[in-house]
C-alpha positions, -999 to 999 in steps of 0.1 A, spaced: 280 35 -159 297 6 -174 279 -29 -175 300 -42 -145 327 -19 -133 346 -44 -112 365 -72 -132 351 -100 -112 315 -86 -116 319 -82 -153 328 -118 -158 302 -132 -135 272 -110 -146 266 -130 -177 260 -162 -160 224 -172 -162 202 -197 -145 187 -229 -158 170 -259 -147 144 -285 -156 115 -297 -137 124 -314 -104 158 -322 -117 194 -315 -108 207 -288 -131 242 -273 -131 257 -241 -145 291 -242 -160 309 -212 -174 339 -211 -196 366 -206 -170 391 -194 -195 371 -162 -195 379 -157 -159 411 -144 -146 428 -168 -123 435 -142 -98 398 -134 -94 387 -168 -82 419 -182 -67 426 -205 -97 460 -213 -109 472 -221 -144 468 -258 -140 431 -254 -129 424 -235 -161 443 -261 -182 422 -289 -168 389 -272 -173 399 -262 -210 410 -298 -217 376 -311 -207 356 -284 -221 368 -289 -256 349 -321 -256 317 -307 -241 307 -281 -266 273 -298 -272 263 -287 -237 272 -251 -239 247 -224 -254 259 -193 -273 264 -173 -241 289 -200 -228 265 -212 -202 266 -249 -194 233 -265 -186 227 -300 -177 199 -321 -163 196 -355 -145 179 -373 -117 164 -405 -105 128 -408 -119 99 -431 -111 86 -465 -123 103 -483 -152 88 -481 -187 110 -508 -202 83 -520 -222 81 -487 -242 116 -474 -242 131 -508 -248 106 -523 -271 132 -531 -298 157 -547 -271 155 -582 -262 152 -593 -224 187 -611 -229 202 -576 -239 186 -557 -212 196 -583 -184 232 -586 -198 261 -571 -178 283 -560 -207 310 -544 -184 342 -549 -203 368 -523 -190 396 -511 -210 426 -500 -185 431 -466 -197 396 -456 -210 383 -424 -191 414 -421 -172 416 -390 -152 381 -379 -164 390 -376 -201 364 -383 -226 359 -417 -244 353 -415 -281 343 -448 -297 355 -460 -330 330 -456 -357 322 -492 -362 308 -493 -325 284 -463 -330 254 -483 -341 258 -506 -310 263 -477 -287 231 -461 -301 211 -493 -295 223 -497 -260 218 -460 -252 180 -467 -248 186 -489 -217 197 -464 -194 196 -431 -215 234 -426 -215 262 -442 -234 262 -476 -219 289 -490 -241 312 -461 -231 304 -465 -194 311 -503 -196 345 -497 -211 356 -474 -183 370 -492 -152 348 -489 -120 379 -475 -102 389 -449 -129 411 -420 -117 398 -385 -117 413 -350 -117 415 -331 -84 394 -301 -95 395 -283 -61 409 -247 -59 446 -247 -45 435 -234 -11 411 -263 -7 440 -287 -12 457 -273 20 429 -278 42 437 -302 70 412 -324 90 416 -346 120 398 -374 103 402 -398 132 378 -375 153 353 -369 127 320 -388 129 315 -419 107 293 -417 79 266 -440 63 266 -435 25 231 -442 12 228 -449 -25 194 -456 -40 193 -474 -74 167 -490 -98 178 -510 -127 211 -490 -128 240 -499 -151 265 -522 -133 294 -499 -144 279 -467 -133 267 -479 -100 301 -496 -91 319 -465 -103 299 -445 -77 307 -471 -50 344 -473 -59 348 -434 -61 334 -433 -24 359 -460 -12 390 -447 -30 385 -410 -22 373 -411 13 393 -416 44 387 -451 57 383 -439 92 352 -417 81 334 -446 64 311 -467 86 293 -483 57 279 -480 22 242 -488 18 228 -496 -17 192 -495 -16 176 -515 -44 142 -501 -53 129 -534 -68 154 -537 -97 144 -564 -122 178 -569 -140 194 -601 -131 230 -588 -126 218 -566 -98 207 -595 -77 231 -621 -63 261 -611 -84 259 -576 -69 255 -591 -34 286 -612 -39 308 -584 -53 300 -558 -26 307 -585 1 345 -584 -9 349 -546 -9 371 -531 16 344 -509 33 313 -527 48 288 -526 19 254 -541 18 223 -542 -5 190 -534 12 162 -546 -10 127 -531 -13 101 -559 -18 82 -536 -42 88 -504 -61 84 -474 -36 104 -446 -53 133 -425 -43 117 -408 -11 107 -440 5 138 -459 -6 161 -433 10 141 -437 43 146 -474 42 183 -469 40 184 -442 66 165 -462 91 190 -490 88 221 -468 87 245 -470 117 266 -440 111 264 -407 128 262 -388 94 238 -397 65 254 -389 31 229 -392 3 242 -398 -32 226 -408 -66 235 -440 -82 255 -425 -110 279 -402 -93 317 -400 -90 333 -384 -58 366 -366 -58 394 -361 -33 383 -342 -2 347 -345 -10 337 -363 22 358 -344 48 345 -309 36 309 -321 41 312 -341 74 335 -316 91 311 -287 85 282 -309 99 301 -319 129 306 -282 138 269 -277 139 246 -307 138 217 -286 125 236 -279 93 228 -297 60 258 -295 36 259 -300 -1 288 -305 -24 295 -286 -56 278 -309 -83 301 -314 -113 292 -329 -145 297 -363 -162 288 -363 -199 262 -389 -208 279 -394 -241 317 -395 -234 318 -398 -197 342 -369 -195 345 -351 -162 337 -313 -162 341 -291 -133 311 -268 -127 312 -232 -115 312 -230 -76 296 -196 -73 258 -205 -76 232 -213 -51 198 -230 -53 162 -217 -51 130 -219 -69 108 -202 -95 71 -194 -92 62 -228 -103 82 -245 -75 108 -259 -98 142 -258 -83 167 -234 -100 202 -225 -97 210 -188 -96 242 -168 -95 253 -140 -71 246 -104 -79 267 -73 -70 253 -69 -35 258 -105 -23 284 -109 4 299 -140 -11 312 -121 -41 331 -96 -17 347 -123 4 383 -129 2 380 -167 8 361 -184 -19 367 -218 -3 345 -212 27 310 -228 27 281 -204 20 243 -205 27 218 -216 0 180 -211 3 174 -245 -13 192 -276 -21 191 -298 -52 184 -327 -30 204 -355 -47 236 -352 -29 240 -340 7 252 -348 42 231 -345 74 235 -356 109 215 -389 114 198 -378 146 189 -344 133 176 -360 101 149 -379 122 144 -351 146 134 -327 119 110 -351 103 132 -371 78 111 -371 46 75 -365 41 65 -402 38 33 -392 20 52 -378 -9 55 -401 -39 84 -413 -60 104 -382 -62 99 -345 -70 95 -316 -45 113 -335 -17 143 -311 -20 122 -279 -15 101 -295 13 133 -304 33 149 -270 24 120 -252 38 116 -273 69 154 -271 78 154 -234 74 122 -226 90 127 -250 119 160 -237 131 187 -253 107 207 -241 77 217 -254 43 251 -248 28 272 -256 -2 309 -266 5 329 -253 -24 358 -276 -16 337 -307 -20 331 -319 -55 310 -347 -67 302 -353 -103 267 -362 -114 259 -381 -146 237 -359 -169 210 -375 -188 191 -356 -217 161 -379 -210 152 -405 -184 148 -442 -188 119 -440 -163 87 -423 -159 63 -413 -131 38 -441 -121 4 -425 -125 18 -395 -145 34 -363 -137 3 -345 -125 -7 -371 -98 30 -374 -86 51 -343 -90 21 -317 -87 8 -337 -56 42 -335 -39 45 -298 -47 9 -292 -34 20 -307 -1 51 -286 1 29 -253 -4 2 -264 20 24 -272 49 53 -247 45 43 -217 24 15 -200 44 -2 -172 20 22 -180 -6 6 -213 -11 -23 -193 -25 -1 -176 -49 14 -209 -60 -21 -225 -65 -35 -195 -83 -9 -196 -110 -3 -234 -113 -37 -251 -121 -21 -286 -123 -13 -283 -86 -46 -268 -76 -62 -300 -89 -41 -319 -64 -47 -296 -36 -77 -313 -19 -64 -347 -23 -34 -340 2 -36 -351 38 -12 -329 56 -23 -327 92 7 -347 105 31 -325 88 13 -294 101 15 -309 137 52 -314 131 57 -279 122 39 -268 152 59 -292 174 93 -279 159 81 -242 165 91 -233 130 92 -199 115 67 -184 90 73 -186 52 76 -148 53 105 -151 78 122 -175 53 118 -151 25 130 -121 46 160 -136 63 171 -166 41 164 -153 7 161 -115 10 167 -111 -28 139 -132 -38 114 -122 -67 83 -135 -51 53 -109 -45 51 -94 -11 24 -71 6 48 -41 4 55 -46 -33 37 -40 -65 27 -72 -82 10 -72 -116 10 -60 -152 30 -32 -168 5 -18 -192 13 6 -220 -13 33 -219 -13 42 -256 -14 7 -271 -32 -11 -241 -6 -39 -245 15 -53 -216 52 -59 -211 59 -96 -214 92 -115 -208 104 -137 -236 97 -173 -235 125 -197 -226 140 -217 -255 151 -253 -255 168 -264 -223 174 -229 -211 143 -224 -189 153 -190 -179 137 -164 -202 162 -137 -213 162 -113 -243 145 -81 -255 115 -69 -236 86 -66 -257 47 -55 -257 21 -80 -264 -17 -80 -260 -26 -82 -223 -41 -117 -214 -77 -117 -201 -65 -139 -171 -32 -132 -152 -4 -152 -166 30 -156 -152 49 -141 -183 31 -107 -178 35 -105 -141 63 -82 -126 73 -74 -90 85 -40 -79 90 -23 -45 76 13 -52 87 39 -59 122 28 -67 135 -8 -72 143 -36 -97 115 -46 -119 117 -84 -115 98 -113 -128 98 -151 -126 132 -169 -129 150 -140 -112 152 -119 -145 148 -82 -146 143 -51 -168 178 -43 -178 196 -16 -201 232 -30 -206 242 -6 -235 225 26 -224 258 46 -221 268 43 -258 235 39 -277 208 64 -288 175 50 -277 190 19 -261 170 -13 -261 155 -27 -229 161 -63 -222 151 -89 -197 183 -104 -182 194 -122 -150 188 -100 -120 222 -87 -107 214 -59 -84 235 -34 -107 221 1 -107 215 -3 -145 184 -25 -135 169 1 -111 138 20 -120 115 47 -105 78 50 -111 63 84 -112 26 77 -106 13 112 -113 30 113 -148 28 75 -153 65 74 -162 90 47 -155 124 62 -153 157 45 -155 175 55 -124 212 56 -138 205 73 -171 175 95 -159 158 84 -194 122 71 -196 109 37 -207 95 43 -242 80 23 -270 101 24 -303 82 43 -330 92 18 -356 92 -15 -338 73 -32 -312 101 -32 -285 111 -11 -256 138 15 -254 150 45 -234 145 80 -245 146 115 -230 116 121 -207 93 142 -228 59 134 -216 47 118 -249 21 92 -246 44 66 -257 62 70 -225 32 65 -202 27 32 -183 1 20 -159 12 -3 -131 -19 -27 -129 -20 -45 -96 -31 -82 -97 -41 -99 -64 -15 -127 -58 -33 -146 -30 
């Protein structure tokens, strides 16, 4: 069998997943490798992507996967990050737009004599502030939608009005106002009730009266809601939502740029079913050049064994790949959480945000589980594109530290919504286990009871059937080599690529169970999967002698299917009929003809997961 027989599958199957803790992460593939007929693209679309991509090579790994990270973080640490900058510089608004800079999303490349200044100012917001301040707040952007998206017609006068809620803390003037102007200039006026800028106790002078005066003159009612003290993203969003007057709440981060059609495609979908939460495709703004890069639409959100959000791509069996219309919204098990639209009444009916969660982190999974388990749904609208500014590092940190905030939030998620899988999470995540007994969750458990919500097992079975979490009817544990007494271990992730992929290998079995040596398989025949949705795979078995076994993104293709013969202790590759073997010369795994040798004997050693 060939790696991927169908043309589209062949081009999608190398897409991998990547994310970083609690952040928005995007996958972007070289679209020049895709035939335009496959995804409904025309030549103009490919030209646009190629033009932008040439200026974004620093974000692309050797497999052509685009990985970016960026989100609002916690309390300011100006004293540390900005110790070599004066208060005068930090509090100065240096916005000085040049008419054509960044026009239509093209990158801005500074002359060499400005590089030192740009590097100095980079510390303030952890993006190229000098470039941002040279780009007009109302710059033009490309229309990155597929051709069919551009033909969709909406009766905008009859769509519900939206309140756009944008939380900020010490944001750059140019980045914040470019977010606001992109909303105004690329949204039908009839659909905008208001824009609410929620100031989470910013300290920079230009974000006070100057901002109030500026937004008072905008063509769309815009007001600044100020928190008297630092409360974090979750509580700040609640502050905005409670004062919102629109029927639809649309949450955006403070460093985004919206494109044509973004709002109509979100709101129309919510209006059809008020229990839907709808997210846009999140495109990329470079933190260095501020170039706009379209991300790949066919990915969806979920999470790994540590409850860190992940983007994953569709495998061979997924219905979306088989559809003829790639412009239709599709369901996602979880959302990134930074950008989404929701009916305001439904938002509060379903429990808004968990007010006991601190700053940010985990609120996206908490809402995802709650919406799905309590009768709603979450979708991605591929005709809605909003770009988000990627930052390699954040200018802020968590007050109290990551353990107290992030793991405390995730502990709440597990305790309220995950049932017996909460025990799995705590067992393999000791930092979260430390926060477990500190969480008062009675009110959220009561909410779950009042809403008559489904179990987490229902969620895994009906919402995310291709999940890689352990189940009672699956094997979970180590794959131990009988001859060497070593265990199969997935490779560690490198750099920003948190999804482990590469050759499968044998390493000494750990005394205590660790996630890198845990695998899931539904006996007797199934994929052999592990954390991050990676599977034992043999991509070159047709042409190689003793082909090497690798760990790659789970695709559902037959080359990833195995059968375990318990009596003979053999793991047989379904397609090739060959057996998993240990290379005689090297410490790596291969396929060979089944011969009963001890090098081909494997024990599936079960480990309790709850």
